[in-house]
N, C-alpha and C positions, 0 to 999 in steps of 0.2 A: 755848243751847249744849249739846251732848251731852258727857257726862262718862264718861270710861273709866278703871275702877279696874285697876291692875296689882297683883294680891294674891299674894305669893309669900313663904311661909314660908322657902322656900330660894331667895334672890333671883337674877335673872338677873345675868349679867356687866354691869357699867356700861357697856361698848360696846354691848351689846344693849339696854339700857334707853334709852340716848341715841338710838339708831337708831328704836326703837318710838315714844318720845315725839316725835321729829322728824316721823314719818309721821303720827301722830295729830294733832298741833298744826298741821302743815301743812293738814289737812283741816278745821281750825277747832274742834277738840275739846279739851276740857280733861282733862289727864291727873292722876290721883290715884294716889299710890304707897302700898302698904302692904307693908313688907318686913321680914322676920325677926319677925313677930308671934308673940307667945307664948300667946295665949289666943284661943279662939274669939269671945269678947266683942268684941274688936278688930276681927275680920273682919265680925261682924254689924253692928257701929256703921258701919264704912266702906261698907257695902252700901246704906245708906238712900236715896241720891239718885243712884245711878250707873245709866247707861243700858246700859253694856256692861262686861264684866270679862275680864281675861286672867288664867289661872292655870298653874301647872306641876303639880305632884303634890297640891296643896291639895284638901281635901275640899270639895266643892260639893254639900251634901245639902238635904234639904227645909228645914231650919231656916234654913240660910244663904239659900235662895231665897225663902223667906217674908219674910225681912228687906229684899228689894229689890223695893220696889214698882214702880220704873221699868224694871227690868232687861229688855232685849229680846234680848240675845245674851251668850253665855259661850264663850270659846275656850280649849280646853286646849292649851298650846303643847307639842306632843309628839304622839305617834302613839297611845298608849294613852288611853283616856277612862273607865275604870272609876271614876275619882273623881268622876265627874259623875253627879248623879242625873237620869238621862235622862227617866224616867217623870214626875217632877215638873215638869222642863223643860217637857215636851210639855203637861202639864196646864195649866200657866200660859202658855203661847204663847211660851216662851222658846226661841230657836234655840241649840242646843249644836252646837259644832264642834271638831274636832281639826286638827292641822297636818300631815298625813302626809307622809313622805318627807323632812322636814327634818332628822332625826337619824339617817337610815338608815345612812349611812356610818359615823358614830360608833359605833353599835351593832354594825354588822358587824364593824369593825375590832377591838372589843372581844372579840367572840365568837372570832375567829381568833386574837387575842392570848391568850385564856383557853385555846385548844386547845393552842397551842405551849407555854404555861406548864406545863400538866398533862402534856404529853407529854415534857417535859424535867425532870420530878420536881421541879417548883416551883423550879427553879434551885438546888436544895440539894445539888448535887454528886454526885447518883446518876445512873446510866447511864439514858438516856431512849430514845426512838425517833423516827424521822422521820415526817413526813406524806406525802411524795411516795409515790404509788402506793397509798394507803389510800384508803377510801371514806367519804365523809361524807354523811350524810342531813341534808336540810333539811326541817324539818317547819313549813310556812307559808310560802308563796312570794311575799309581798308585797314591798315595796321593800326591806327589810331582807334577808329570805330570799335574794332574787336577788342582792343584793350580796354576801353571804356566798358563794354559789356562784361567783360570778366571781372572788373573791379565792382561793378554795380551788383553782379551777382553775388559777390562776397558780401555785400552789404544787405543781402536779402530782397534785392528787387527783382522784379520780373523783366524781362528784356524782349523787345520787338525791334525789328530792323528792316531796312530797305536799302538795296544798293542794286543798280541795274546790272552790275558785273558780278554779283554774288548769287549763286543758286542755292536753292533750300538744301541741297545736298552738301554743299561745301560749308554750310553754317550749322549743320547737324552737331559736330563735335562741340560746339559751343552752347548748345541747350538753348538756342535763341529762336523765338517765333518769326520766321520770315513772313512779312505781308507782301501783299501783291500790288498795292498802290500807295502813293504818297498821302492821298486822302485817308487811307485805312491807318497808315502809320501816325498821322497826327491826331485822328479821332480815337486812338487808343492810348495815346501817350500823355500822362499826367507831367512828365518830364520829357523834354525832347533835346537831345545833343546834336548839333550840326557838324558834320565832317565831309561835306561836299566840296568840289572844287568850284572855281569861277570859270564860267565859259557862257557862251550866248544863251544857252537852254537855262541855266541856273541863276542868272542875273535877275534880281528882283523876284525869284521865284517864291520867296517866302512872303506871301502877301496876306492880306486881311482875311480873304477867303479860306486861306488854309490855316491859318492860326485859330480863326473862330471856330474850327472844328475841335479844337483841343478841350479836353474835360475841364470842369471847375477846378480853379487852383492851379491852372498850368504855369509851368516854367520854361522858357525857351533859353538854351545855353548855346552861345555861338563863339566856338574857338576857331571857326573857318575863315571866312572874309567878310567883310561888312557889305561888299557888293551883292551878295545872295538876298539881303534883306531889302523889300520894298518898304521905305521909310515911311511912306504916307500911309501904307496899311498898318504898319507898327503903331504909329500915332494913334490911329483909329481903334485899334485894338485896345490900347490903354484907355483910351476915352470911353469905349462901350463894355470893356470887361475889367471892372475894378478888381477882379480876382487874378488877373494875369500879370506875370512877371517876366522880366527879361534881363539876362546878364550876358555881357560881351567882352570878348578879348580884343575887340577893335571898336574904338568908339565911332558911332554913327555921326552923320552930318548934323542930326537934330539932338546930340548928346545934351547941349545946354537946356533945351526945352524939356527932355525928359528928366534932367536932375531938378530942375526947378519945379515941376508939376507932380512928380511920381515918387522922389525919395526912395521909400524902402522897397519899392516895385521894380526899381532899376539901378543897375550898376554896371560901370565899364572900368577896366584896368587903365591906368594912366597911359601906358604903352603896351603893345603886344607883348605877352608874357609866355606864350606856349611852350617855346623852345628855350627859355631863359634859365635853364639849370646848367650846373657845371658839367653834368654828365651829358646831357644833349649837345652841349657846346663842344665837348671833346669829340664825341661820337660822329657828329655831323662833319666836323672839320677833317677828322682822319679819314672817314669815308671819301671825302672830296679828293684828298691827296692820293689815296690808293686807287681811286677811279682814274685819276689823271695818269699815273704811272702805268696802269693796265691798259689805258687806252694807247699810249705811245709805244710801250713794250710788246704788246700782244694784239692790239687792234681791238681790245674788248669794249662793246658799246652797250653792254647790258642795260644801263640806266639812261639810255638816250630817251629824250622826250620830243625831239623834232625828227622829221624824216624828209 
């Protein structure tokens, strides 16, 4: 009997776990749960005899993978997978997957909500501005970015976008203007929503030179990863552009400094909130369980992220 570990320091909602367990048990698998664990040792111990595991933002590094002699597949319930050591997975013959698209609407709605929140002075009684007629740039046109574009259009906004994997033809149904460079994207965007992954090319790529190209009254919305921001450049932007605002779903290392100095121009959620909806929680968990069953029963590797 195959054993599947659901290892979540930040647990799934009970409804999600029930649905996941039902899918796995119906396939004849044994489900093992490790929730709210407080030490890595607990995770290492739980790994010893499992064939598959499902995680959320839990770190699956070489030490964790070395403890799992029978592990064949690990699924990150969510779109980002930088918490998985892909190189070690590949070296050990372990398939690593994510569940793209399952939390897209939740993240997109958060990004739009953040934009409204900052445009209206964080609801602190100051005069704000409306979104209608303004231009939003969408940097990264995957499932989340395309959803952000659609919602923004519903608010009467103009949308420009850039993604190296998206062609002009494929974006035509969305009535989105596709620009040709990151400089062009930032220079045209009064609001700019980040939906890019973290990799060697994108780390600290959002720097002062790029931010300074944004029009007066610019707002940067980050529901992606904090590592894509050059924090020295961000602080310089705040210092030199009193019209600039920034809101993030991931607190930067300079969070305390920004709070102390810039108040209404900066905000960060207390913890990452992008996928924190009941619907996204269930969707991502169920998708992870279904992908594990499909992998073992039919060899399906559709959402594999390592090679």
